[in-house]
NUDO-568852 format. One record per residue (C-alpha): residue number from 1; x negated, y, z. Coordinates in pm, whole numbers. Each point is the difference from the previous one (the first is absolute). Last residue first. Example, Ala and Ser with C-alpha at 12.3 -4.5 7.8 and 13.67 -1.06 7.14 Angstrom:
BEGIN
+-----+--------+--------+--------+
!   i !     px !     py !     pz !
+-----+--------+--------+--------+
!   2 !  -1367 !   -106 !    714 !
!   1 !    137 !   -344 !     66 !
+-----+--------+--------+--------+
// end
This chain:
BEGIN
+-----+--------+--------+--------+
!   i !     px !     py !     pz !
+-----+--------+--------+--------+
! 186 !    526 !  -1779 !  -3282 !
! 185 !    239 !    256 !    145 !
! 184 !    339 !   -153 !    -77 !
! 183 !    255 !    229 !    166 !
! 182 !    291 !   -166 !    181 !
! 181 !     11 !    203 !    318 !
! 180 !   -204 !   -251 !    198 !
! 179 !   -255 !      7 !   -283 !
! 178 !    -30 !    380 !     34 !
! 177 !    -54 !    -31 !    375 !
! 176 !   -258 !   -276 !    -43 !
! 175 !   -181 !    194 !   -271 !
! 174 !    -14 !    308 !    218 !
! 173 !   -118 !   -204 !    299 !
! 172 !   -280 !   -177 !   -190 !
! 171 !   -131 !    323 !   -152 !
! 170 !     13 !    176 !    337 !
! 169 !   -189 !   -283 !    174 !
! 168 !   -266 !      5 !   -268 !
! 167 !    -33 !    381 !     18 !
! 166 !    -42 !     -1 !    377 !
! 165 !    241 !    183 !    230 !
! 164 !   -130 !    306 !    184 !
! 163 !    296 !    234 !    -38 !
! 162 !   -168 !    185 !   -286 !
! 161 !    -23 !   -337 !   -173 !
! 160 !    382 !    -19 !     19 !
! 159 !     41 !    340 !   -171 !
! 158 !   -263 !    -84 !   -260 !
! 157 !    172 !   -331 !    -83 !
! 156 !    346 !    153 !    -33 !
! 155 !   -127 !    272 !   -232 !
! 154 !   -213 !   -240 !   -203 !
! 153 !    291 !   -241 !    -48 !
! 152 !    220 !    290 !   -109 !
! 151 !   -255 !    110 !   -260 !
! 150 !    -54 !   -362 !   -113 !
! 149 !    374 !    -50 !    -49 !
! 148 !     24 !    328 !   -191 !
! 147 !   -293 !    -92 !   -226 !
! 146 !    152 !   -337 !    -85 !
! 145 !   -175 !   -316 !    113 !
! 144 !    274 !   -149 !    217 !
! 143 !    283 !    110 !   -230 !
! 142 !    220 !    261 !    159 !
! 141 !    331 !      8 !    190 !
! 140 !   -139 !   -210 !    285 !
! 139 !   -256 !    272 !     64 !
! 138 !    287 !    238 !     78 !
! 137 !    117 !   -220 !    285 !
! 136 !   -355 !    -21 !    133 !
! 135 !    -33 !    377 !    -27 !
! 134 !    325 !     58 !    188 !
! 133 !    -79 !   -258 !    270 !
! 132 !   -346 !    145 !     62 !
! 131 !     16 !    148 !    349 !
! 130 !    231 !   -227 !    203 !
! 129 !    -43 !   -335 !   -180 !
! 128 !   -365 !     76 !    -63 !
! 127 !    -59 !     71 !    370 !
! 126 !    189 !   -311 !    110 !
! 125 !   -202 !   -214 !   -242 !
! 124 !   -321 !    162 !    122 !
! 123 !     81 !    -66 !    366 !
! 122 !     84 !   -360 !    -95 !
! 121 !   -345 !    -32 !   -162 !
! 120 !   -164 !    137 !    313 !
! 119 !    172 !   -258 !    221 !
! 118 !    174 !    187 !    281 !
! 117 !   -230 !    153 !    256 !
! 116 !    -65 !   -167 !    336 !
! 115 !   -329 !   -189 !     -6 !
! 114 !   -196 !    164 !   -283 !
! 113 !    135 !    350 !     59 !
! 112 !     -8 !     -8 !    380 !
! 111 !   -349 !   -151 !     20 !
! 110 !   -139 !    228 !   -269 !
! 109 !    132 !    316 !    167 !
! 108 !   -125 !   -109 !    344 !
! 107 !   -348 !    -83 !   -136 !
! 106 !    -13 !    329 !   -192 !
! 105 !     81 !    216 !    302 !
! 104 !    321 !    208 !    -29 !
! 103 !    -85 !    368 !    -45 !
! 102 !    276 !     90 !   -247 !
! 101 !   -247 !    -22 !   -287 !
! 100 !    -77 !   -352 !    121 !
!  99 !    368 !    -92 !    -27 !
!  98 !     25 !    140 !   -353 !
!  97 !   -319 !   -187 !    -99 !
!  96 !    144 !   -326 !    135 !
!  95 !    328 !     54 !   -182 !
!  94 !   -181 !     80 !   -325 !
!  93 !   -203 !   -321 !     25 !
!  92 !    313 !   -206 !     74 !
!  91 !    200 !    135 !   -293 !
!  90 !    254 !    275 !     55 !
!  89 !    376 !     21 !     36 !
!  88 !    167 !    343 !     12 !
!  87 !    295 !    -77 !   -226 !
!  86 !     55 !   -333 !    178 !
!  85 !   -221 !    -23 !    306 !
!  84 !   -262 !    225 !    157 !
!  83 !    178 !    143 !    304 !
!  82 !     23 !   -333 !    180 !
!  81 !   -369 !    -72 !    -64 !
!  80 !    -99 !    349 !    120 !
!  79 !    200 !    -59 !    320 !
!  78 !   -184 !   -330 !     49 !
!  77 !   -330 !    188 !    -17 !
!  76 !    124 !    246 !    265 !
!  75 !    103 !   -288 !    225 !
!  74 !   -342 !   -162 !    -42 !
!  73 !   -182 !    326 !     74 !
!  72 !    164 !     30 !    342 !
!  71 !   -135 !    294 !    198 !
!  70 !    175 !    121 !    316 !
!  69 !     50 !   -365 !     96 !
!  68 !   -193 !     23 !    333 !
!  67 !   -262 !   -248 !   -124 !
!  66 !    -24 !    193 !   -327 !
!  65 !    -44 !    326 !    193 !
!  64 !   -271 !   -168 !    208 !
!  63 !   -193 !   -102 !   -311 !
!  62 !     48 !    343 !   -154 !
!  61 !   -139 !    170 !    311 !
!  60 !   -300 !   -229 !     29 !
!  59 !    -86 !     47 !   -367 !
!  58 !     46 !    379 !     24 !
!  57 !   -219 !     20 !    311 !
!  56 !   -272 !   -203 !   -172 !
!  55 !      5 !    211 !   -319 !
!  54 !    -17 !    329 !    186 !
!  53 !    288 !    249 !     12 !
!  52 !    -35 !    313 !   -213 !
!  51 !    363 !     94 !    -68 !
!  50 !    -43 !   -100 !   -366 !
!  49 !   -118 !   -342 !    122 !
!  48 !    320 !    -32 !    206 !
!  47 !    215 !     77 !   -303 !
!  46 !   -190 !   -241 !   -223 !
!  45 !     30 !   -278 !    260 !
!  44 !    374 !     64 !     40 !
!  43 !     43 !    -22 !   -377 !
!  42 !   -202 !   -321 !    -14 !
!  41 !    184 !   -155 !    295 !
!  40 !    328 !     54 !   -179 !
!  39 !    253 !    253 !    120 !
!  38 !    338 !    -33 !    163 !
!  37 !    280 !    245 !    -57 !
!  36 !     80 !     79 !    363 !
!  35 !   -318 !    188 !     79 !
!  34 !   -325 !   -149 !   -128 !
!  33 !   -181 !    334 !     24 !
!  32 !    103 !     61 !    363 !
!  31 !    -98 !   -358 !     83 !
!  30 !   -341 !     48 !   -163 !
!  29 !    -71 !    327 !    179 !
!  28 !     93 !   -154 !    337 !
!  27 !   -219 !   -302 !    -68 !
!  26 !   -295 !    219 !    -97 !
!  25 !     48 !    218 !    307 !
!  24 !     10 !   -308 !    221 !
!  23 !   -318 !   -137 !   -158 !
!  22 !   -174 !    338 !     22 !
!  21 !     89 !     16 !    371 !
!  20 !    282 !    231 !    103 !
!  19 !    -64 !    257 !    276 !
!  18 !    237 !    -46 !    292 !
!  17 !    287 !    246 !     27 !
!  16 !    -44 !    255 !    280 !
!  15 !    -35 !    302 !   -227 !
!  14 !    317 !   -108 !   -174 !
!  13 !    216 !     37 !    315 !
!  12 !    313 !   -205 !    -70 !
!  11 !   -175 !   -313 !    128 !
!  10 !    -11 !    128 !    362 !
!   9 !    359 !    113 !    -11 !
!   8 !    105 !   -344 !   -120 !
!   7 !   -204 !   -162 !    278 !
!   6 !    170 !    221 !    264 !
!   5 !    340 !    -76 !   -145 !
!   4 !    -69 !   -375 !     14 !
!   3 !   -141 !     23 !    355 !
!   2 !    322 !    165 !    114 !
!   1 !     24 !    363 !    114 !
+-----+--------+--------+--------+
// end
């Protein structure tokens, strides 16, 4: 019998496996939870806390998992940015909150959004072009101060505010889009 076969036989006997330290058990639990889909450090932290690991062990484990590329909050934040364009675009504050809700640390979320996201105003223009084109077209059929125009303006504005864009930015973008299409909005 070769040494390799003898070692394999030795390992196949569970009663002879070495006892895992809390740090090793924490790491193993985290890697099993992360799986192939990738998880943020916040989600991994919550999972490990629910399993009863101590604060210090969790911090050490997450730090080592980052070093070993099991956890990559920056990549997850960039994925959120890619997913939140056009019809799904959101303002910077909403993007940061979405990332934090997914367990991405605030400093990572802010860094990615402020340094790598498209200009917030451009995100809004894309959003309005995708989600409010019908209302904007209909608004051009009405006088600027008519009840129907105001109703449509309110609908578009509320929808964009729900995506985290500011009222002033929305007002400016709507008027710019209407002016580009020949509507006098002053």
